[in-house]
N, C-alpha and C positions, 0 to 999 in steps of 0.2 A: 492174324487176328485171334484165331482160336487159342494159340499159345498164350497170348496176353490175358485172355479171359480165364484160362486154366490157371495161370500164375496167380491171378487175383483171388480165385476161389481157393487155391492151395494156401496162399498167404492168409486169407481170412480164416480158413480152417485151423492153421497153426496158431493164429492169434486167439481164436476161441479155445483151443486146447490149453494154451498158456493161462488164459483167464480162468478156465475151469480148474486147472491145477492149483492156481493161487487161491481161488475161493475154497477149494477142498481143504487145502492146508489151513486156511483161516478157520474153517468150520471145525476141524479137528482141535485146533488150539482153543477155540471158544468152548467146545464141549469139555475139554480137559479143565479149563478154567472154571466152568460151571460146576463140574464134579468136585473140584477142590474146594470151591466156596460152599457147596452143599455139605461136604464132609466136615469142613471146619464149623459150619453152622450146627450140624448134628452133634459134634463133639462137645461144644461149649454148652449146649442145652440151655442157653440163656435166650430170652426172647430177642428176636432180631430187631435191630434198630431200623428206623425208617431209611437211613442211608443204605444199609445192607439190602433191604428189600428193593429199593430203587435200583441198586447196582445189579442185583440178580434179575430183575425185570428187564433191565437194559441188555444184559447178556442173553437172556432168553429171546428178546426181540431180534438181536443180531443173528442168533442161531436160526430163527425162523426166516429172516431175510436171506441168509446164505443158502438155506435149503430151497427157498423159492427160486433163487438165482440158479442153483444147480438144476432144479427141475426145468426151468425155462431154457437153460443152455442145452439140456438133454433133448428137449423138444425141438430146439433149433437144429441140433445135429441130425435128428431124425428127419426133419424137413429137408436138410441139405442133400440127403440121399436121393430125393425125388427130383432134384434140379436136373434140367437137361440143357444141352448146349444148342440153343436155337439158331446160333449164327451159321452153322453148317447148313441147316435147312433153308435159311434165307438165301444163301449163296447158290444152292442148287436151283431154287425157284427162279432166281435172276438169270441164271445161265441158259 
């Protein structure tokens, strides 16, 4: 029973790590895209169109969401460190 619980915790931790890596990669790509758009905007020195402003706002919003997810997943990982295996304690009490 304990090994089953351990396997599920390990599997969940691996899934979280893969999700965190995917979100981190997406965040890097979005930051690069935002930087490229800002550089392009500064070089042209022409007033930005409404479409460009909306696009930049969308990228900024995605960046904030990704950072929020990264912060949330970091907090979840920290909480995982405090998990204990209660199944062993229950078995000792029943014995």
